[in-house]
N, C-alpha and C positions, 0 to 999 in steps of 0.2 A: 378483096375477092370474097371474103366471108360475108361482108355486109351486102355485096351484090347478090349473092345466092339467097341470103335471108330475105332481102327485099323482093326478089323474084318470087320466092315462095309465098311471102305475105301478099304480094299483088295477085297471085293466082287465087288465093282464098278469098280476097276482097272481091275479085271479079265474079267469083261464083256467088257470093252473097248479094252483090249488086244486081246481077241479072236474074238471080233466082233459078238459074239453069241447073240441070242435073250434072253433078261432077262424076266423070267416069271413074268407077272404083278401080284402083290400081292394086298391085300385089302388096300385101301387108308385110312389113319387116318380120323376119323370123329370128327367134332367140335360139342361138346355137348351143350345143352341149357345154361349151366352155363359158357360157354366160354372155358372150359378145353377140352383136346383132348383125344379121345379114339382110340387106335391103335390096331385093331384086330390081326394083325400079332404078335405084341409084346405080346398081351394078350394070344394068343394061345401058343407062345413059352414059356412063363413063367408059364403057367397053363396047363400042359399036361393032368391033371385029368379032366379039363373042356372039353378039346378036345375029350377025350374018351366018355364023356357024351353027348355033343351037336354037336361035329364035328367041321369043320373048316369054316363053313359058317359065314361070317362077321356079318350078321344080327342076327344069333343065339348067337354068341359070345357077341355081344353088348347087346342083351336081357338078357343074363346071368349076365353080369356086372351090368346092371341096377337093376335087381331083386335080385341078390345074391352077386356078386363080390364086389360091393362097400361096402356093409355092412360087408363083410368078410375081408375087408382091402386089397383086391387085387388091384394092380396098373393098371390104365387104359392105361398108356403109359410109355415110357422110363422115368426114373427119371429126374427131372428138371435139375440136375447137368450135366447130359449127354447132354441134349438139349442146355443148357446154353453155353457149350464149342464148340458146332457145329458152323461152319461158315455158316450163313444164305444164303450166296451167292454160296456156294458149290453145285454143281448139283448132285442130287441123282436120277439116271435113274429109279430105281425100284419104288421109291416113285412117281416119275412123271407119270409113266405109270399107276400106280394104282390110283393115285389121279385124273387123267384126261383120262378116258377110251375113250373119243372121239378122243383124240390124238393118243392113242395106236391103236385104230381101224383103223385110217387113215394112220399111219406111222409105225405101228408095235412096237416092244419093243426093237429094237436094241439101245443100250445105246448111240452110237455116233449120230444116227439120232434124237433121243429124245432130246439130248442136243442141236443139231443144231436147232431143232424146238423151244426150249426154248429161245435160244439166239436171233433168228430172229423174233419170233412171241410171244412166251409164256410170256416173261418178259413184253412186251408192253401190253399184254392182262391182266396183273395182276395175272398171274399164279405164283405159288411158286416153288422154286428150290428144297426145302427139307422141312422136318417137322419142323426144327428150324425156318425157314422163316414164315411158316404158323402159328406157335405158337406165334411168335412175333407179327404178324399181328392181330391175334385173341385177344391177350392181349391188344394191343394198341387200338383196336376197343372197347373192353370191358371197358377200362379205359376212352376212349372218351365218351362213353355212360353214364358212371357213372358221369363224370364231367358235361355233359349236364343235367343229371337228377338233380344233386346238384344245378346247376345254375338256372334251372327252378324252383326248390323248393324255393331257396332263393328269386328269383324274385317274385314268388307267395306270399311268406310271406311278402315281402316288399310292394307289392301292397295291400295286406290285411291290413297291418299296416297303410298304408297311408289312406285307406278308414276308418278304425276305428278311427284314429286320427282326421280326418276331421269331422266325425260324432260327436265325443266326444266334441271337442272344441266348435262346434256350439250348442250342447246340453247345455253346461255350459253357453254360451251366452244367450240362451233362458231362462234358469233357473234363471240367475242373473236378467234379466229384469222382469221375473214374480215376483220375490221377491221384486224388486224395485217398481213395480206397486202396489203390495199388501201393501207396506209400504208408498205409496203416493209419490214415487220418480220419476224423469224423466227417460225416456228410454235412454239407452246407444246405441250409434251407433258402428257398427263394423269397425275396422281399420286393414287393411292388414299389415300395417307397425308395429303395435303393435303385431299382430299375429306372424310375423317373429321374432320379439324381444322375444316374449314369448316362441317361439319354442327353441330359443337359451338358454334362462334361464331354461327351463324345463330339457334340457340335462345337464346344469351346476349343478343344484341342485341334480342330480343323483349322482354326485361325491362329492358335498359339499352342504349339506342342510342348507342354510343360505341366508340372504339377501345380504351377501357379495359374490362376485364372486370368483372363484378359484384363480384368480391372486391377490386377496386382495382388489380390487376396489369395490365400492358400486353397488348395483343392477341397479340403474338408468343410469349407464354409458353404458348400453347395447344399449341406444339410444343417439345419439350425441346431445349435448346441453341440455339434460334433467337434472332435479334436483328433489329432494324429494317433492318440492311444485308443480311440474308438473306431476310426475309419481308415482303412488302407485302400490305396488306389494303385491299380495296375493299368497301364495304357499301352497301345501299340498303333502303328500306322503302316499301311502297305499291304499286308496279306489280304487275299481276296476271299478266303474261306475260313470258317471257324477252326478247322483242323490245322491249317497253316499258321494261324495266329497262336493257337495253343502250343504248337511245336516251337515257335519263337520264344514264347514265355518260358517253356520248360527248359530251354537251353540257356536262359539267362538266370544266373544264380540269385540275383536280387528279386526278380519277378517270381521265380519258383518258390523262394522262401516266403514271400507274401502270400501266395496262393496255397501253400501247404501249412500255414500258421495254425497251430492247434487251438489258439484262442478265438479264431474266427468262427462264427456260427451262422452268419447270414451272408447272402451275396445278391447283387443286382448287376446286370450287364447292359452296356449301351453299345450301339453300333450306328455309324453314320457314314454314308457314302455321298460324295459330292464331286462332280467333274471327274469321275472315275477313280478318285482317291478314297481309300477306306480308313476309318478310324474306329478303334475298339477301346472300351473301358470296362474294367471289372472293379466294383466297389465292394469291399468286404467289411463286415461289422463285427466288432468284438464286444462281449458283454463286460469285460473289465480291462 
């Protein structure tokens, strides 16, 4: 059936070229808001009952499709399998005249002249040779827009995550120093180097919740030349806010002892959230 329709379409174009007669310009397919195509000529041909009701006016046919046809399961254009086997470079004079009425008004609807226009000017101007070429272009544009939207969403989420992470790790820093002050301990200074190491460890404990690293080495190897007498690690998983995490740490004797250690002088904090799960790290550095 597909081959018969294609053959008929091809025969129509050939006939126009052979006799040099003017091809009557039909209504051009319309690209709908969702990126799909509405072909009024195809719609009229396949739905004679609709033509009896609303006539052949393209606008009326389109309005019928939007209001009723789509819900009734009527096809807006030739099936995709037909379009998919059409050569997008093959010239369709009937389509061209209908799609570009400015060209038809200036050059008429003679198939040979229209193809000459397309070859010399239309192609360079971005005009389409047939419905298949237009459909491909519409689909490519829709796909590009979807990719752009996805990339923009990912970028926005990334920027949001960076902002949240930055706020949370400094909240932990402030909360730790508040507890140390309340406990009569000295204030810890912030270390960018410890922050970078803590960020690495936060991601590592997301896959292996332990003071050992995924490769089996100890946590302190995250910093060159460190050892357990220099670097202390406190971690947590689950709490969604810095305040909640700090409360958990303060209720745990081991974590509290580490955070209140008088020998600690510097701190770096890491936070990582993945699939809704949160991971927290505090690395404290001792001078001796």
